[in-house]
Predicted model as a PDB file, atoms N, CA, C, CB and O in Angstrom, pLDDT in the B-factor column:
MODEL        1                                                                  
ATOM      1  N   MET A   1      27.125 -11.167  12.459  1.00 61.00           N  
ATOM      2  CA  MET A   1      28.077 -10.989  11.630  1.00 61.00           C  
ATOM      3  C   MET A   1      27.861 -12.616  11.076  1.00 61.00           C  
ATOM      4  CB  MET A   1      29.577 -10.420  12.338  1.00 61.00           C  
ATOM      5  O   MET A   1      27.385 -13.605  11.634  1.00 61.00           O  
ATOM      6  N   ASP A   2      28.351 -12.436   9.932  1.00 64.00           N  
ATOM      7  CA  ASP A   2      28.522 -14.160   9.100  1.00 64.00           C  
ATOM      8  C   ASP A   2      29.647 -14.870   9.286  1.00 64.00           C  
ATOM      9  CB  ASP A   2      28.542 -14.192   7.468  1.00 64.00           C  
ATOM     10  O   ASP A   2      30.802 -14.470   9.133  1.00 64.00           O  
ATOM     11  N   PRO A   3      29.275 -15.948   9.624  1.00 65.00           N  
ATOM     12  CA  PRO A   3      30.221 -16.534  10.005  1.00 65.00           C  
ATOM     13  C   PRO A   3      31.427 -16.618   8.722  1.00 65.00           C  
ATOM     14  CB  PRO A   3      29.650 -17.795  10.550  1.00 65.00           C  
ATOM     15  O   PRO A   3      32.542 -16.226   9.066  1.00 65.00           O  
ATOM     16  N   SER A   4      31.325 -16.965   7.682  1.00 60.00           N  
ATOM     17  CA  SER A   4      32.241 -16.476   6.956  1.00 60.00           C  
ATOM     18  C   SER A   4      33.175 -15.637   6.267  1.00 60.00           C  
ATOM     19  CB  SER A   4      32.098 -16.626   6.733  1.00 60.00           C  
ATOM     20  O   SER A   4      34.077 -15.715   5.433  1.00 60.00           O  
ATOM     21  N   SER A   5      32.230 -14.334   7.371  1.00 62.00           N  
ATOM     22  CA  SER A   5      33.631 -13.476   6.881  1.00 62.00           C  
ATOM     23  C   SER A   5      33.919 -12.936   7.955  1.00 62.00           C  
ATOM     24  CB  SER A   5      33.579 -12.322   5.726  1.00 62.00           C  
ATOM     25  O   SER A   5      34.475 -11.839   7.907  1.00 62.00           O  
ATOM     26  N   ALA A   6      33.635 -13.528   9.197  1.00 65.00           N  
ATOM     27  CA  ALA A   6      33.927 -12.921  10.788  1.00 65.00           C  
ATOM     28  C   ALA A   6      35.188 -13.015  11.094  1.00 65.00           C  
ATOM     29  CB  ALA A   6      33.214 -13.641  11.988  1.00 65.00           C  
ATOM     30  O   ALA A   6      35.728 -12.126  11.752  1.00 65.00           O  
ATOM     31  N   SER A   7      35.885 -14.150  10.650  1.00 72.00           N  
ATOM     32  CA  SER A   7      37.528 -14.585  11.110  1.00 72.00           C  
ATOM     33  C   SER A   7      38.023 -13.423  10.152  1.00 72.00           C  
ATOM     34  CB  SER A   7      38.264 -16.510  10.651  1.00 72.00           C  
ATOM     35  O   SER A   7      38.893 -12.779  10.739  1.00 72.00           O  
ATOM     36  N   GLY A   8      37.793 -12.972   8.988  1.00 73.00           N  
ATOM     37  CA  GLY A   8      38.202 -12.201   8.663  1.00 73.00           C  
ATOM     38  C   GLY A   8      37.720 -10.757   9.019  1.00 73.00           C  
ATOM     39  O   GLY A   8      38.635 -10.025   8.640  1.00 73.00           O  
ATOM     40  N   ARG A   9      36.992 -10.195   9.418  1.00 73.00           N  
ATOM     41  CA  ARG A   9      37.001  -9.005   9.910  1.00 73.00           C  
ATOM     42  C   ARG A   9      37.226  -8.703  11.295  1.00 73.00           C  
ATOM     43  CB  ARG A   9      36.010  -8.549   9.594  1.00 73.00           C  
ATOM     44  O   ARG A   9      37.609  -7.662  11.830  1.00 73.00           O  
ATOM     45  N   MET A  10      36.973  -9.606  11.679  1.00 72.00           N  
ATOM     46  CA  MET A  10      37.986  -9.483  13.066  1.00 72.00           C  
ATOM     47  C   MET A  10      39.591  -9.371  13.187  1.00 72.00           C  
ATOM     48  CB  MET A  10      37.775 -10.700  13.837  1.00 72.00           C  
ATOM     49  O   MET A  10      40.342  -8.987  14.083  1.00 72.00           O  
ATOM     50  N   ASN A  11      39.748  -9.789  12.118  1.00 74.00           N  
ATOM     51  CA  ASN A  11      41.968  -9.867  11.998  1.00 74.00           C  
ATOM     52  C   ASN A  11      41.689  -8.357  11.728  1.00 74.00           C  
ATOM     53  CB  ASN A  11      43.262 -11.096  10.134  1.00 74.00           C  
ATOM     54  O   ASN A  11      42.233  -7.640  12.568  1.00 74.00           O  
ATOM     55  N   HIS A  12      41.205  -7.900  11.076  1.00 75.00           N  
ATOM     56  CA  HIS A  12      41.017  -6.809  11.077  1.00 75.00           C  
ATOM     57  C   HIS A  12      40.933  -5.130  11.817  1.00 75.00           C  
ATOM     58  CB  HIS A  12      40.486  -7.179  10.809  1.00 75.00           C  
ATOM     59  O   HIS A  12      41.613  -4.111  11.694  1.00 75.00           O  
ATOM     60  N   TYR A  13      39.640  -5.538  12.668  1.00 77.00           N  
ATOM     61  CA  TYR A  13      39.928  -4.815  13.526  1.00 77.00           C  
ATOM     62  C   TYR A  13      41.219  -5.299  14.086  1.00 77.00           C  
ATOM     63  CB  TYR A  13      38.915  -4.694  14.337  1.00 77.00           C  
ATOM     64  O   TYR A  13      42.207  -4.820  13.530  1.00 77.00           O  
ATOM     65  N   GLU A  14      41.471  -6.239  15.177  1.00 76.00           N  
ATOM     66  CA  GLU A  14      42.630  -6.324  15.725  1.00 76.00           C  
ATOM     67  C   GLU A  14      43.443  -5.593  15.042  1.00 76.00           C  
ATOM     68  CB  GLU A  14      43.049  -7.489  15.871  1.00 76.00           C  
ATOM     69  O   GLU A  14      43.804  -4.523  15.533  1.00 76.00           O  
ATOM     70  N   LYS A  15      43.870  -5.955  13.886  1.00 79.00           N  
ATOM     71  CA  LYS A  15      45.163  -4.864  13.373  1.00 79.00           C  
ATOM     72  C   LYS A  15      45.172  -3.531  13.473  1.00 79.00           C  
ATOM     73  CB  LYS A  15      45.431  -4.886  12.028  1.00 79.00           C  
ATOM     74  O   LYS A  15      46.108  -2.746  13.629  1.00 79.00           O  
ATOM     75  N   GLY A  16      43.307  -3.268  13.298  1.00 75.00           N  
ATOM     76  CA  GLY A  16      43.436  -1.239  13.415  1.00 75.00           C  
ATOM     77  C   GLY A  16      43.103  -0.992  12.178  1.00 75.00           C  
ATOM     78  O   GLY A  16      42.600   0.128  12.098  1.00 75.00           O  
ATOM     79  N   ARG A  17      43.165  -1.602  11.058  1.00 77.00           N  
ATOM     80  CA  ARG A  17      42.850  -1.499  10.075  1.00 77.00           C  
ATOM     81  C   ARG A  17      40.965  -1.147   9.681  1.00 77.00           C  
ATOM     82  CB  ARG A  17      43.512  -2.637   9.681  1.00 77.00           C  
ATOM     83  O   ARG A  17      40.658  -1.093   8.491  1.00 77.00           O  
ATOM     84  N   HIS A  18      40.251  -1.012  10.376  1.00 79.00           N  
ATOM     85  CA  HIS A  18      38.867  -1.216  10.349  1.00 79.00           C  
ATOM     86  C   HIS A  18      38.511  -0.784  11.492  1.00 79.00           C  
ATOM     87  CB  HIS A  18      38.403  -2.494  10.105  1.00 79.00           C  
ATOM     88  O   HIS A  18      39.428  -1.059  12.267  1.00 79.00           O  
ATOM     89  N   THR A  19      37.221   0.036  12.331  1.00 84.00           N  
ATOM     90  CA  THR A  19      36.719  -0.367  13.250  1.00 84.00           C  
ATOM     91  C   THR A  19      35.822  -0.553  12.778  1.00 84.00           C  
ATOM     92  CB  THR A  19      36.708   0.123  14.184  1.00 84.00           C  
ATOM     93  O   THR A  19      35.365  -0.524  11.636  1.00 84.00           O  
ATOM     94  N   PRO A  20      35.339  -0.897  14.290  1.00 85.00           N  
ATOM     95  CA  PRO A  20      33.975  -1.692  14.401  1.00 85.00           C  
ATOM     96  C   PRO A  20      32.796  -0.546  14.628  1.00 85.00           C  
ATOM     97  CB  PRO A  20      34.016  -2.869  15.798  1.00 85.00           C  
ATOM     98  O   PRO A  20      33.012   0.373  15.419  1.00 85.00           O  
ATOM     99  N   ASP A  21      31.656  -0.625  13.972  1.00 87.00           N  
ATOM    100  CA  ASP A  21      30.256   1.142  14.533  1.00 87.00           C  
ATOM    101  C   ASP A  21      30.504  -0.151  16.045  1.00 87.00           C  
ATOM    102  CB  ASP A  21      27.347   1.530  13.234  1.00 87.00           C  
ATOM    103  O   ASP A  21      30.937  -1.207  16.506  1.00 87.00           O  
ATOM    104  N   LEU A  22      29.612   1.414  16.195  1.00 94.00           N  
ATOM    105  CA  LEU A  22      28.919   0.971  17.078  1.00 94.00           C  
ATOM    106  C   LEU A  22      27.888  -0.030  17.816  1.00 94.00           C  
ATOM    107  CB  LEU A  22      28.758   1.493  17.044  1.00 94.00           C  
ATOM    108  O   LEU A  22      27.593  -0.005  19.010  1.00 94.00           O  
ATOM    109  N   GLN A  23      27.588  -0.586  17.196  1.00 93.00           N  
ATOM    110  CA  GLN A  23      26.433  -1.728  17.193  1.00 93.00           C  
ATOM    111  C   GLN A  23      26.777  -2.904  17.057  1.00 93.00           C  
ATOM    112  CB  GLN A  23      25.502  -1.648  16.246  1.00 93.00           C  
ATOM    113  O   GLN A  23      26.182  -3.758  17.714  1.00 93.00           O  
ATOM    114  N   THR A  24      28.160  -3.394  15.891  1.00 89.00           N  
ATOM    115  CA  THR A  24      28.858  -4.329  16.186  1.00 89.00           C  
ATOM    116  C   THR A  24      29.874  -4.193  16.874  1.00 89.00           C  
ATOM    117  CB  THR A  24      29.105  -4.828  15.372  1.00 89.00           C  
ATOM    118  O   THR A  24      30.834  -4.637  16.244  1.00 89.00           O  
ATOM    119  N   LEU A  25      30.150  -3.824  17.805  1.00 92.00           N  
ATOM    120  CA  LEU A  25      31.051  -3.574  18.641  1.00 92.00           C  
ATOM    121  C   LEU A  25      30.009  -4.179  20.091  1.00 92.00           C  
ATOM    122  CB  LEU A  25      31.619  -1.835  18.497  1.00 92.00           C  
ATOM    123  O   LEU A  25      30.197  -4.894  21.075  1.00 92.00           O  
ATOM    124  N   SER A  26      29.453  -3.797  19.800  1.00 95.00           N  
ATOM    125  CA  SER A  26      27.540  -3.915  21.049  1.00 95.00           C  
ATOM    126  C   SER A  26      27.958  -5.618  21.030  1.00 95.00           C  
ATOM    127  CB  SER A  26      24.986  -3.344  19.841  1.00 95.00           C  
ATOM    128  O   SER A  26      28.079  -6.398  21.975  1.00 95.00           O  
ATOM    129  N   ARG A  27      28.104  -5.814  19.684  1.00 91.00           N  
ATOM    130  CA  ARG A  27      27.526  -7.407  19.434  1.00 91.00           C  
ATOM    131  C   ARG A  27      28.791  -8.006  19.887  1.00 91.00           C  
ATOM    132  CB  ARG A  27      27.021  -7.956  17.672  1.00 91.00           C  
ATOM    133  O   ARG A  27      28.810  -8.971  20.650  1.00 91.00           O  
ATOM    134  N   ILE A  28      29.771  -7.480  19.455  1.00 91.00           N  
ATOM    135  CA  ILE A  28      31.396  -8.753  19.748  1.00 91.00           C  
ATOM    136  C   ILE A  28      30.752  -8.212  21.384  1.00 91.00           C  
ATOM    137  CB  ILE A  28      33.974  -8.110  18.996  1.00 91.00           C  
ATOM    138  O   ILE A  28      29.526  -8.269  21.292  1.00 91.00           O  
ATOM    139  N   ALA A  29      30.971  -7.949  22.146  1.00 95.00           N  
ATOM    140  CA  ALA A  29      30.659  -7.098  23.771  1.00 95.00           C  
ATOM    141  C   ALA A  29      29.994  -8.629  24.578  1.00 95.00           C  
ATOM    142  CB  ALA A  29      28.991  -5.304  23.650  1.00 95.00           C  
ATOM    143  O   ALA A  29      30.491  -9.413  25.387  1.00 95.00           O  
ATOM    144  N   ALA A  30      28.050  -8.528  23.584  1.00 95.00           N  
ATOM    145  CA  ALA A  30      28.035  -9.479  23.669  1.00 95.00           C  
ATOM    146  C   ALA A  30      28.278 -10.778  23.839  1.00 95.00           C  
ATOM    147  CB  ALA A  30      27.924  -9.331  23.480  1.00 95.00           C  
ATOM    148  O   ALA A  30      27.910 -11.555  24.720  1.00 95.00           O  
ATOM    149  N   GLU A  31      28.854 -10.905  23.017  1.00 91.00           N  
ATOM    150  CA  GLU A  31      29.413 -12.875  22.863  1.00 91.00           C  
ATOM    151  C   GLU A  31      30.587 -12.986  23.388  1.00 91.00           C  
ATOM    152  CB  GLU A  31      29.708 -13.657  21.180  1.00 91.00           C  
ATOM    153  O   GLU A  31      31.069 -14.102  23.579  1.00 91.00           O  
ATOM    154  N   LEU A  32      31.347 -11.680  23.758  1.00 92.00           N  
ATOM    155  CA  LEU A  32      32.817 -12.228  24.482  1.00 92.00           C  
ATOM    156  C   LEU A  32      31.859 -12.048  25.978  1.00 92.00           C  
ATOM    157  CB  LEU A  32      34.724 -10.951  24.235  1.00 92.00           C  
ATOM    158  O   LEU A  32      32.236 -13.090  26.515  1.00 92.00           O  
ATOM    159  N   LYS A  33      31.272 -11.674  26.588  1.00 95.00           N  
ATOM    160  CA  LYS A  33      30.328 -11.192  27.605  1.00 95.00           C  
ATOM    161  C   LYS A  33      30.790 -10.356  28.826  1.00 95.00           C  
ATOM    162  CB  LYS A  33      29.694 -12.316  28.113  1.00 95.00           C  
ATOM    163  O   LYS A  33      30.826 -10.588  30.034  1.00 95.00           O  
ATOM    164  N   VAL A  34      31.190  -9.103  27.914  1.00 96.00           N  
ATOM    165  CA  VAL A  34      32.313  -7.997  28.793  1.00 96.00           C  
ATOM    166  C   VAL A  34      30.864  -6.349  28.176  1.00 96.00           C  
ATOM    167  CB  VAL A  34      34.976  -7.921  27.613  1.00 96.00           C  
ATOM    168  O   VAL A  34      30.200  -6.172  27.154  1.00 96.00           O  
ATOM    169  N   PRO A  35      30.991  -5.740  29.191  1.00 97.00           N  
ATOM    170  CA  PRO A  35      30.413  -4.712  29.214  1.00 97.00           C  
ATOM    171  C   PRO A  35      31.162  -4.299  27.700  1.00 97.00           C  
ATOM    172  CB  PRO A  35      30.592  -3.851  30.634  1.00 97.00           C  
ATOM    173  O   PRO A  35      32.262  -4.681  27.302  1.00 97.00           O  
ATOM    174  N   LEU A  36      30.194  -3.403  27.014  1.00 97.00           N  
ATOM    175  CA  LEU A  36      30.493  -1.977  25.599  1.00 97.00           C  
ATOM    176  C   LEU A  36      31.692  -1.456  26.517  1.00 97.00           C  
ATOM    177  CB  LEU A  36      28.822  -0.300  25.204  1.00 97.00           C  
ATOM    178  O   LEU A  36      32.723  -1.636  25.868  1.00 97.00           O  
ATOM    179  N   ASN A  37      31.945  -0.970  27.574  1.00 96.00           N  
ATOM    180  CA  ASN A  37      33.027   0.077  27.870  1.00 96.00           C  
ATOM    181  C   ASN A  37      33.800  -0.058  28.290  1.00 96.00           C  
ATOM    182  CB  ASN A  37      32.943   0.876  28.370  1.00 96.00           C  
ATOM    183  O   ASN A  37      34.591   0.713  28.833  1.00 96.00           O  
ATOM    184  N   TYR A  38      33.768  -2.047  28.024  1.00 96.00           N  
ATOM    185  CA  TYR A  38      35.622  -2.455  28.152  1.00 96.00           C  
ATOM    186  C   TYR A  38      36.772  -2.021  27.140  1.00 96.00           C  
ATOM    187  CB  TYR A  38      35.844  -4.100  28.030  1.00 96.00           C  
ATOM    188  O   TYR A  38      37.972  -1.853  27.358  1.00 96.00           O  
ATOM    189  N   PHE A  39      36.067  -1.897  26.017  1.00 94.00           N  
ATOM    190  CA  PHE A  39      36.678  -1.776  24.659  1.00 94.00           C  
ATOM    191  C   PHE A  39      36.632  -0.266  25.166  1.00 94.00           C  
ATOM    192  CB  PHE A  39      35.820  -2.380  23.074  1.00 94.00           C  
ATOM    193  O   PHE A  39      36.254   0.330  24.157  1.00 94.00           O  
ATOM    194  N   PHE A  40      36.793   0.606  26.089  1.00 95.00           N  
ATOM    195  CA  PHE A  40      37.126   2.205  26.062  1.00 95.00           C  
ATOM    196  C   PHE A  40      38.003   2.533  26.858  1.00 95.00           C  
ATOM    197  CB  PHE A  40      36.094   3.104  26.368  1.00 95.00           C  
ATOM    198  O   PHE A  40      38.464   3.667  26.986  1.00 95.00           O  
ATOM    199  N   CYS A  41      38.489   0.962  27.835  1.00 96.00           N  
ATOM    200  CA  CYS A  41      39.250   1.191  29.274  1.00 96.00           C  
ATOM    201  C   CYS A  41      40.665   1.680  28.648  1.00 96.00           C  
ATOM    202  CB  CYS A  41      39.412  -0.409  30.401  1.00 96.00           C  
ATOM    203  O   CYS A  41      41.196   0.784  27.992  1.00 96.00           O  
ATOM    204  N   GLU A  42      41.186   2.537  28.681  1.00 96.00           N  
ATOM    205  CA  GLU A  42      43.149   2.765  29.122  1.00 96.00           C  
ATOM    206  C   GLU A  42      43.558   2.137  29.056  1.00 96.00           C  
ATOM    207  CB  GLU A  42      43.891   3.052  30.182  1.00 96.00           C  
ATOM    208  O   GLU A  42      44.406   2.171  28.165  1.00 96.00           O  
ATOM    209  N   ASN A  43      43.473   1.100  29.727  1.00 97.00           N  
ATOM    210  CA  ASN A  43      44.724   0.403  30.793  1.00 97.00           C  
ATOM    211  C   ASN A  43      43.584  -1.260  31.272  1.00 97.00           C  
ATOM    212  CB  ASN A  43      45.212   1.965  32.816  1.00 97.00           C  
ATOM    213  O   ASN A  43      42.440  -1.447  31.685  1.00 97.00           O  
ATOM    214  N   GLU A  44      44.674  -2.049  30.920  1.00 96.00           N  
ATOM    215  CA  GLU A  44      44.448  -3.467  31.906  1.00 96.00           C  
ATOM    216  C   GLU A  44      43.485  -3.119  33.009  1.00 96.00           C  
ATOM    217  CB  GLU A  44      45.950  -4.052  32.711  1.00 96.00           C  
ATOM    218  O   GLU A  44      42.286  -3.385  32.924  1.00 96.00           O  
ATOM    219  N   LYS A  45      43.991  -2.563  33.972  1.00 97.00           N  
ATOM    220  CA  LYS A  45      43.657  -2.731  35.346  1.00 97.00           C  
ATOM    221  C   LYS A  45      42.597  -1.413  35.220  1.00 97.00           C  
ATOM    222  CB  LYS A  45      45.084  -2.667  36.555  1.00 97.00           C  
ATOM    223  O   LYS A  45      42.898  -0.509  36.000  1.00 97.00           O  
ATOM    224  N   MET A  46      41.865  -1.247  34.698  1.00 97.00           N  
ATOM    225  CA  MET A  46      40.209  -0.246  34.010  1.00 97.00           C  
ATOM    226  C   MET A  46      39.382  -1.437  33.600  1.00 97.00           C  
ATOM    227  CB  MET A  46      40.432   1.031  32.210  1.00 97.00           C  
ATOM    228  O   MET A  46      38.270  -1.761  34.019  1.00 97.00           O  
ATOM    229  N   ALA A  47      40.228  -2.095  32.593  1.00 97.00           N  
ATOM    230  CA  ALA A  47      39.269  -2.965  31.540  1.00 97.00           C  
ATOM    231  C   ALA A  47      38.880  -4.106  32.994  1.00 97.00           C  
ATOM    232  CB  ALA A  47      40.373  -3.895  29.715  1.00 97.00           C  
ATOM    233  O   ALA A  47      37.742  -4.555  33.130  1.00 97.00           O  
ATOM    234  N   ARG A  48      39.743  -4.362  33.740  1.00 97.00           N  
ATOM    235  CA  ARG A  48      39.367  -5.788  34.455  1.00 97.00           C  
ATOM    236  C   ARG A  48      38.657  -5.182  35.665  1.00 97.00           C  
ATOM    237  CB  ARG A  48      40.797  -6.896  34.930  1.00 97.00           C  
ATOM    238  O   ARG A  48      38.210  -6.187  36.218  1.00 97.00           O  
ATOM    239  N   LEU A  49      38.255  -4.028  36.473  1.00 96.00           N  
ATOM    240  CA  LEU A  49      37.965  -3.464  36.966  1.00 96.00           C  
ATOM    241  C   LEU A  49      36.383  -3.190  36.232  1.00 96.00           C  
ATOM    242  CB  LEU A  49      38.976  -2.713  37.170  1.00 96.00           C  
ATOM    243  O   LEU A  49      35.417  -3.767  36.731  1.00 96.00           O  
ATOM    244  N   VAL A  50      36.270  -2.657  35.528  1.00 97.00           N  
ATOM    245  CA  VAL A  50      35.035  -2.582  34.795  1.00 97.00           C  
ATOM    246  C   VAL A  50      34.141  -3.955  34.526  1.00 97.00           C  
ATOM    247  CB  VAL A  50      35.416  -1.987  33.497  1.00 97.00           C  
ATOM    248  O   VAL A  50      32.919  -4.061  34.627  1.00 97.00           O  
ATOM    249  N   GLU A  51      35.037  -4.903  34.180  1.00 96.00           N  
ATOM    250  CA  GLU A  51      34.933  -6.574  33.978  1.00 96.00           C  
ATOM    251  C   GLU A  51      34.110  -7.051  35.057  1.00 96.00           C  
ATOM    252  CB  GLU A  51      36.425  -7.428  34.053  1.00 96.00           C  
ATOM    253  O   GLU A  51      32.977  -7.509  34.905  1.00 96.00           O  
ATOM    254  N   MET A  52      34.807  -6.913  36.312  1.00 97.00           N  
ATOM    255  CA  MET A  52      34.454  -7.015  37.521  1.00 97.00           C  
ATOM    256  C   MET A  52      33.454  -6.957  37.801  1.00 97.00           C  
ATOM    257  CB  MET A  52      34.852  -6.458  38.128  1.00 97.00           C  
ATOM    258  O   MET A  52      32.686  -7.895  38.013  1.00 97.00           O  
ATOM    259  N   PHE A  53      33.092  -4.934  37.907  1.00 97.00           N  
ATOM    260  CA  PHE A  53      31.802  -4.416  38.612  1.00 97.00           C  
ATOM    261  C   PHE A  53      30.836  -4.510  37.753  1.00 97.00           C  
ATOM    262  CB  PHE A  53      31.811  -3.028  39.114  1.00 97.00           C  
ATOM    263  O   PHE A  53      29.820  -4.249  38.397  1.00 97.00           O  
ATOM    264  N   ASP A  54      30.491  -4.779  36.431  1.00 97.00           N  
ATOM    265  CA  ASP A  54      30.207  -5.674  35.692  1.00 97.00           C  
ATOM    266  C   ASP A  54      29.106  -6.819  36.066  1.00 97.00           C  
ATOM    267  CB  ASP A  54      31.329  -6.100  35.454  1.00 97.00           C  
ATOM    268  O   ASP A  54      27.922  -6.779  35.732  1.00 97.00           O  
ATOM    269  N   ARG A  55      29.861  -8.050  36.976  1.00 96.00           N  
ATOM    270  CA  ARG A  55      29.336  -9.126  37.465  1.00 96.00           C  
ATOM    271  C   ARG A  55      28.560  -8.929  38.195  1.00 96.00           C  
ATOM    272  CB  ARG A  55      29.972  -9.846  37.894  1.00 96.00           C  
ATOM    273  O   ARG A  55      27.375  -9.247  38.097  1.00 96.00           O  
ATOM    274  N   LEU A  56      29.227  -8.205  39.318  1.00 97.00           N  
ATOM    275  CA  LEU A  56      28.800  -8.192  40.498  1.00 97.00           C  
ATOM    276  C   LEU A  56      26.524  -7.792  40.589  1.00 97.00           C  
ATOM    277  CB  LEU A  56      30.063  -6.857  41.202  1.00 97.00           C  
ATOM    278  O   LEU A  56      25.705  -7.127  39.953  1.00 97.00           O  
ATOM    279  N   PRO A  57      26.529  -8.350  41.303  1.00 98.00           N  
ATOM    280  CA  PRO A  57      24.773  -8.237  41.643  1.00 98.00           C  
ATOM    281  C   PRO A  57      24.529  -6.586  41.920  1.00 98.00           C  
ATOM    282  CB  PRO A  57      24.215  -9.301  43.360  1.00 98.00           C  
ATOM    283  O   PRO A  57      25.248  -5.775  42.504  1.00 98.00           O  
ATOM    284  N   GLU A  58      23.609  -6.473  41.455  1.00 97.00           N  
ATOM    285  CA  GLU A  58      23.070  -4.529  41.720  1.00 97.00           C  
ATOM    286  C   GLU A  58      23.424  -4.120  42.892  1.00 97.00           C  
ATOM    287  CB  GLU A  58      21.308  -4.069  41.766  1.00 97.00           C  
ATOM    288  O   GLU A  58      23.875  -2.998  43.120  1.00 97.00           O  
ATOM    289  N   HIS A  59      23.114  -5.643  44.319  1.00 97.00           N  
ATOM    290  CA  HIS A  59      23.504  -4.504  45.630  1.00 97.00           C  
ATOM    291  C   HIS A  59      24.607  -4.161  46.282  1.00 97.00           C  
ATOM    292  CB  HIS A  59      22.957  -4.737  46.677  1.00 97.00           C  
ATOM    293  O   HIS A  59      24.648  -3.601  47.378  1.00 97.00           O  
ATOM    294  N   GLU A  60      25.714  -4.569  45.468  1.00 98.00           N  
ATOM    295  CA  GLU A  60      26.862  -4.990  46.128  1.00 98.00           C  
ATOM    296  C   GLU A  60      27.786  -3.876  44.957  1.00 98.00           C  
ATOM    297  CB  GLU A  60      27.156  -6.971  46.164  1.00 98.00           C  
ATOM    298  O   GLU A  60      28.918  -3.470  45.220  1.00 98.00           O  
ATOM    299  N   LYS A  61      26.840  -3.425  43.337  1.00 97.00           N  
ATOM    300  CA  LYS A  61      27.559  -2.661  43.161  1.00 97.00           C  
ATOM    301  C   LYS A  61      27.172  -1.275  43.733  1.00 97.00           C  
ATOM    302  CB  LYS A  61      27.781  -2.776  41.999  1.00 97.00           C  
ATOM    303  O   LYS A  61      27.970  -0.339  43.679  1.00 97.00           O  
ATOM    304  N   ASN A  62      26.017  -1.158  44.248  1.00 97.00           N  
ATOM    305  CA  ASN A  62      26.302   0.121  44.779  1.00 97.00           C  
ATOM    306  C   ASN A  62      26.983   0.009  46.244  1.00 97.00           C  
ATOM    307  CB  ASN A  62      24.970   0.941  44.814  1.00 97.00           C  
ATOM    308  O   ASN A  62      27.333   1.098  46.699  1.00 97.00           O  
ATOM    309  N   ASP A  63      27.127  -0.646  46.718  1.00 97.00           N  
ATOM    310  CA  ASP A  63      27.411  -0.612  47.831  1.00 97.00           C  
ATOM    311  C   ASP A  63      29.197  -0.533  47.749  1.00 97.00           C  
ATOM    312  CB  ASP A  63      26.660  -1.806  48.529  1.00 97.00           C  
ATOM    313  O   ASP A  63      29.711   0.157  48.630  1.00 97.00           O  
ATOM    314  N   PHE A  64      29.896  -1.026  47.006  1.00 96.00           N  
ATOM    315  CA  PHE A  64      30.916  -1.135  46.432  1.00 96.00           C  
ATOM    316  C   PHE A  64      31.193   0.891  45.712  1.00 96.00           C  
ATOM    317  CB  PHE A  64      30.622  -2.627  45.275  1.00 96.00           C  
ATOM    318  O   PHE A  64      32.234   1.524  45.534  1.00 96.00           O  
ATOM    319  N   LEU A  65      30.097   1.179  45.552  1.00 96.00           N  
ATOM    320  CA  LEU A  65      30.459   2.883  45.052  1.00 96.00           C  
ATOM    321  C   LEU A  65      30.627   3.775  45.859  1.00 96.00           C  
ATOM    322  CB  LEU A  65      29.512   3.588  44.311  1.00 96.00           C  
ATOM    323  O   LEU A  65      31.369   4.758  45.873  1.00 96.00           O  
ATOM    324  N   ARG A  66      29.661   3.255  46.754  1.00 96.00           N  
ATOM    325  CA  ARG A  66      29.629   4.114  48.578  1.00 96.00           C  
ATOM    326  C   ARG A  66      30.700   3.944  49.161  1.00 96.00           C  
ATOM    327  CB  ARG A  66      28.560   3.543  49.832  1.00 96.00           C  
ATOM    328  O   ARG A  66      31.028   4.715  50.062  1.00 96.00           O  
ATOM    329  N   ILE A  67      31.697   2.624  48.684  1.00 95.00           N  
ATOM    330  CA  ILE A  67      32.879   2.582  49.466  1.00 95.00           C  
ATOM    331  C   ILE A  67      33.683   3.392  48.806  1.00 95.00           C  
ATOM    332  CB  ILE A  67      33.469   1.300  49.688  1.00 95.00           C  
ATOM    333  O   ILE A  67      34.182   4.185  49.605  1.00 95.00           O  
ATOM    334  N   LEU A  68      34.157   3.623  47.392  1.00 93.00           N  
ATOM    335  CA  LEU A  68      34.617   4.487  46.984  1.00 93.00           C  
ATOM    336  C   LEU A  68      34.425   5.827  46.547  1.00 93.00           C  
ATOM    337  CB  LEU A  68      34.882   4.091  46.532  1.00 93.00           C  
ATOM    338  O   LEU A  68      35.146   6.279  45.657  1.00 93.00           O  
ATOM    339  N   GLU A  69      33.415   6.602  47.144  1.00 95.00           N  
ATOM    340  CA  GLU A  69      32.925   7.889  47.030  1.00 95.00           C  
ATOM    341  C   GLU A  69      33.498   8.399  49.037  1.00 95.00           C  
ATOM    342  CB  GLU A  69      30.798   7.810  46.454  1.00 95.00           C  
ATOM    343  O   GLU A  69      33.759   9.495  49.533  1.00 95.00           O  
ATOM    344  N   LYS A  70      33.478   7.155  49.563  1.00 94.00           N  
ATOM    345  CA  LYS A  70      33.745   7.772  51.062  1.00 94.00           C  
ATOM    346  C   LYS A  70      35.236   7.240  51.021  1.00 94.00           C  
ATOM    347  CB  LYS A  70      32.641   7.103  52.554  1.00 94.00           C  
ATOM    348  O   LYS A  70      35.605   6.823  52.118  1.00 94.00           O  
ATOM    349  N   LYS A  71      36.047   7.168  50.151  1.00 92.00           N  
ATOM    350  CA  LYS A  71      37.632   6.873  50.122  1.00 92.00           C  
ATOM    351  C   LYS A  71      37.880   7.913  49.198  1.00 92.00           C  
ATOM    352  CB  LYS A  71      38.221   5.294  49.601  1.00 92.00           C  
ATOM    353  O   LYS A  71      39.088   8.151  49.208  1.00 92.00           O  
ATOM    354  N   LEU A  72      37.191   8.733  48.300  1.00 86.00           N  
ATOM    355  CA  LEU A  72      37.065   9.781  47.421  1.00 86.00           C  
ATOM    356  C   LEU A  72      37.307  11.271  47.808  1.00 86.00           C  
ATOM    357  CB  LEU A  72      35.863   9.666  46.970  1.00 86.00           C  
ATOM    358  O   LEU A  72      36.274  11.839  48.161  1.00 86.00           O  
ATOM    359  N   PRO A  73      38.216  11.884  47.821  1.00 81.00           N  
ATOM    360  CA  PRO A  73      37.585  13.839  48.335  1.00 81.00           C  
ATOM    361  C   PRO A  73      36.885  13.742  47.315  1.00 81.00           C  
ATOM    362  CB  PRO A  73      38.737  15.586  48.346  1.00 81.00           C  
ATOM    363  O   PRO A  73      36.155  14.673  46.977  1.00 81.00           O  
TER     364      PRO A  73                                                      
ENDMDL                                                                          
END                                                                             
């Protein structure tokens, strides 16, 4: 994203006037250090979970998933 137009473009995205394409959204996610699916969460709790899960080392992600699988039917 060209720095000279970034502020205006972000403003349009925030106000819902425009929607970024997937490639742009992916670059925004990388810049904000959040996973791409963070932007598709329906509520704050899910967004926090997605963000925290993404930060875990791979072996801890596997442990976490095993715990959840035992708790859910």
